[in-house]
C-alpha positions in Angstrom: 7.3 17.9 28.9 5.4 15.0 27.3 6.9 13.6 24.2 5.0 14.4 21.0 3.2 11.5 19.5 3.7 9.9 16.0 0.5 8.4 14.8 0.2 5.5 12.4 -3.1 4.5 10.7 -3.4 1.0 9.2 -0.9 -0.2 11.8 -1.8 -3.9 11.3 -1.0 -3.9 7.6 2.3 -4.7 5.9 3.4 -1.0 5.7 1.9 0.4 8.9 3.2 -2.4 11.1 6.8 -2.1 9.9 6.6 1.7 10.0 5.4 1.7 13.6 8.2 -0.7 14.6 10.8 1.6 13.0 9.4 4.6 14.9 9.5 2.7 18.1 13.0 1.6 17.5 14.0 5.2 17.1 12.6 6.0 20.5 9.5 7.9 19.5 6.2 7.9 21.3 4.0 6.0 18.8 0.2 5.7 18.7 -1.1 2.9 16.4 -4.6 2.8 15.0 -6.5 -0.3 14.1 -9.8 -2.1 14.3 -8.7 -4.8 16.7 -6.8 -4.6 20.0 -5.6 -8.1 19.5 -4.1 -7.4 16.1 -2.3 -4.4 17.6 -0.9 -6.3 20.5 2.5 -7.1 18.9 3.0 -3.3 18.7 1.7 -2.4 22.1 4.0 -5.0 23.6 6.9 -3.1 22.1 5.6 0.2 23.7 3.1 1.6 21.3 -0.2 3.2 22.5 -3.2 1.7 20.8 -6.4 3.5 19.5 -9.0 1.0 18.4 -11.8 2.2 16.1 -12.9 2.8 12.5 -11.2 5.1 10.0 -14.6 6.4 8.8 -15.3 7.8 12.3 -14.0 11.4 12.4 -14.7 11.8 16.1 -12.6 8.8 17.0 -9.8 9.9 14.6 -9.8 13.4 16.1 -9.1 11.9 19.5 -6.4 9.6 18.1 -4.7 12.5 16.3 -4.5 14.8 19.3 -1.0 15.9 20.1 0.4 14.4 16.9 3.8 15.7 15.6 3.1 13.9 12.4 0.5 11.4 11.1 0.8 8.6 8.6 -2.5 8.3 6.7 -3.7 5.5 4.5 -7.1 4.2 3.2 -7.1 0.5 3.7 -8.7 -1.7 1.1 -12.3 -2.9 1.4 -12.7 -5.7 -1.1 -16.4 -6.1 -0.5 -17.3 -2.4 -0.9 -20.3 -1.9 -3.3 -18.8 1.4 -4.5 -15.1 1.4 -3.8 -14.4 5.0 -4.7 -17.3 6.2 -2.4 -15.9 4.0 0.4 -12.4 5.6 -0.1 -13.9 9.1 0.0 -15.9 8.3 3.2 -12.6 7.3 4.9 -10.7 10.2 3.3 -13.2 12.8 4.5 -13.1 11.4 8.0 -9.3 11.5 8.0 -9.2 15.1 6.7 -11.8 16.3 9.2 -9.8 14.8 12.1 -6.6 16.3 10.8 -8.2 19.7 10.8 -9.9 19.4 14.2 -6.8 18.0 15.9 -4.6 20.7 14.5 -2.2 18.3 12.7 0.4 20.1 10.7 2.4 17.3 9.1 1.1 14.3 7.3 2.8 11.5 5.3 0.0 10.1 3.1 0.1 6.8 1.3 -1.1 7.2 -2.2 0.0 5.4 -5.4 1.8 5.8 -8.6 -0.9 7.3 -10.8 -2.3 9.4 -7.9 -2.2 12.4 -10.1 -4.8 10.9 -12.5 -8.5 11.5 -11.8 -9.9 8.7 -14.1 -8.9 5.4 -15.7 -6.9 3.9 -12.9 -9.3 1.7 -11.0 -8.9 1.8 -7.2 -6.2 4.6 -7.5 -9.0 7.1 -8.4 -10.0 7.4 -4.8 -6.4 8.1 -3.8 -6.4 10.9 -6.3 -9.5 12.3 -4.6 -7.7 12.1 -1.2 -4.6 13.8 -2.5 -6.7 16.7 -3.7 -8.6 16.8 -0.5 -5.5 17.1 1.6 -3.9 19.6 -0.8 -6.9 21.9 -0.3 -6.1 22.2 3.5 -4.2 25.5 3.8 -2.3 24.8 7.0 -1.3 21.3 6.3 2.2 20.1 5.2 1.9 16.8 3.4 4.0 14.4 1.4 2.0 12.0 -0.8 4.0 8.8 -1.2 3.3 7.2 -4.6 4.7 3.7 -4.6 4.3 1.4 -7.6 2.9 -2.1 -7.7 3.5 -4.0 -4.4 5.6 -7.1 -4.7 3.2 -8.5 -2.0 0.4 -8.5 -4.6 2.2 -11.4 -6.2 1.2 -13.5 -3.2 -2.3 -13.7 -4.7 -0.9 -16.1 -7.3 0.0 -18.8 -4.7 -3.3 -20.7 -5.1 -3.1 -20.5 -8.9 0.4 -21.9 -8.9 -0.6 -24.7 -6.6 -3.8 -25.6 -8.4 -2.8 -24.9 -12.0 0.9 -25.2 -12.1 1.3 -21.7 -13.7 1.4 -18.2 -12.5 -1.4 -16.1 -14.1 -3.1 -12.8 -14.1 -4.6 -10.0 -16.3 -1.3 -8.2 -16.7 0.5 -8.6 -20.0 3.5 -10.9 -19.9 5.8 -8.5 -21.7 5.1 -5.2 -20.0 8.0 -4.1 -17.8 6.9 -2.1 -14.8 8.4 -1.1 -11.5 7.6 -3.2 -8.4 8.3 -2.5 -4.8 8.5 -4.3 -1.5 6.2 -2.8 1.1 9.0 -2.8 3.7 10.8 -0.2 1.5 7.7 2.0 1.5 7.7 1.8 5.3 11.3 2.9 5.4 10.6 5.9 3.2 7.7 6.9 5.4 9.8 6.4 8.5 12.5 8.7 7.3 9.9 11.4 6.5 8.2 11.1 9.9 11.4 11.0 11.9 12.5 14.3 10.3 9.2 16.1 9.5 10.7 19.3 8.1 8.8 19.1 4.8 6.6 22.0 3.9 3.7 22.6 1.5 2.2 19.9 -0.7 4.6 17.4 -2.3 4.4 14.0 -4.0 7.2 11.4 -4.1 7.2 8.3 -6.3 8.8 5.1 -5.0 9.8 2.8 -7.9 11.4 -0.2 -6.4 14.9 -1.4 -7.6 14.1 -1.8 -11.3 11.3 -2.6 -13.8 10.2 -6.3 -14.2 8.0 -8.1 -16.6 5.6 -10.7 -15.2 7.8 -13.3 -17.0 10.8 -12.1 -15.0 8.7 -12.0 -11.8 7.5 -15.5 -12.4 11.0 -16.8 -13.1 12.2 -15.3 -9.7 9.2 -16.9 -7.9 9.7 -20.2 -9.6 13.4 -20.3 -8.5 12.5 -19.4 -4.9 9.9 -22.2 -4.6 11.8 -24.9 -6.5 9.7 -24.7 -9.7 12.4 -23.6 -12.1 10.2 -24.0 -15.2 7.2 -22.0 -13.8 5.5 -20.1 -16.6 3.3 -17.0 -16.6 0.0 -17.0 -18.4 -2.0 -13.9 -19.3 -5.6 -14.6 -18.5 -8.5 -12.8 -20.3 -10.0 -9.9 -18.3 -13.4 -11.4 -17.9 -12.0 -14.7 -16.6 -10.0 -12.8 -14.0 -13.0 -10.7 -13.1 -15.2 -13.8 -12.6 -12.5 -15.4 -10.5 -12.2 -12.4 -8.2 -16.0 -12.2 -7.7 -15.9 -15.9 -7.0 -13.4 -15.3 -4.3 -15.7 -12.8 -2.5 -14.8 -9.5 -4.1 -17.7 -7.2 -4.9 -18.6 -6.6 -8.5 -17.4 -3.0 -8.3 -14.0 -3.9 -6.7 -13.5 -6.5 -9.4 -14.3 -3.9 -12.1 -11.9 -1.4 -10.6 -9.1 -4.0 -10.5 -9.7 -4.9 -14.1 -9.6 -1.2 -15.0 -6.3 -1.0 -13.2 -4.8 -3.9 -15.1 -6.0 -2.3 -18.4 -4.4 1.0 -17.5 -1.1 -0.8 -16.9 -1.3 -2.9 -20.0 -2.1 0.1 -22.2 0.6 2.4 -20.8 -1.6 4.8 -18.8 -0.2 3.9 -15.5 3.5 4.8 -15.5 6.0 6.9 -13.5 6.0 10.6 -13.9 9.6 10.9 -12.6 12.8 9.6 -14.1 14.4 6.9 -12.0 16.9 8.3 -9.5 18.6 7.4 -6.2 15.7 9.2 -4.4 12.9 7.1 -5.9 14.8 3.8 -6.3 14.4 1.4 -3.3 16.7 -1.5 -2.5 14.8 -4.8 -2.1 15.0 -6.8 -5.3 12.3 -9.1 -6.5 14.7 -12.0 -6.2 15.1 -11.1 -2.5 11.4 -10.8 -2.0 10.7 -14.1 -3.6 13.2 -15.9 -1.3 12.4 -14.0 1.9 8.6 -13.6 1.6 7.0 -15.5 -1.3 8.7 -18.8 -0.6 7.8 -19.0 3.1 4.2 -18.0 2.2 4.0 -20.6 -0.5 5.4 -23.3 1.8 8.4 -24.2 -0.3 9.8 -27.6 0.6 6.4 -29.0 1.5 4.3 -31.3 -0.6 2.0 -28.4 -1.7 
């Protein structure tokens, strides 16, 4: 009898790639979905099957989901979308249609902390829409993973540090918030997919090892890259917005990200669960800074 397949969307991203590798290492038959055969090659060389196509194509996704024991779904970012929430819903509707047509019974869905909120959370609003969409499917068992702020988002500060000598952003310096390494999200997803006994509609927050302020995050980064005195500077919203548009983000995406920063600064975006062993993940910011940020920054070079 042919082995059931475990399907991973977004398999070329930080979470999907690690998740697929974990499933392959566990001996599962894995089908990885992406827009480029070349970018999927590192996974197909390890034994994964590839499905190349677009996540807004329900017919393609239906074929990719056929025979699935469990599917990992995510809506990848599109930083040039003229209407980001509409883009998210376009992809979400295609995913839901394919899940139904292919008869998928178990889904691990990547959402976000704040995924229970319909408004005021920037790009998370479309993830709320998708949670609701999947929750309306009567025969589907789904766990919505709601991780907090990705530590990998701190990598966007590399050019600022190199050019300005400070770490900066729209987030308040003194707001302590949970942060998580994406590899820990992949581990949580893998555990659910390897043992897909979950039923009904569930949500699970993932809160990283502890809460950090941007001052603390900057201190860890500075130590890892050999800039012990690196400081964090809160930048006015409009200045950050203009910088994002200048980097090629659409006006709407920039607006959504500023709304997200405001929601965090004003206390709207926060966990709904008390911290526990179930939602606390192991990778510390200090470990992330040393293992991921410093190599990306090029510590030890003249930069």
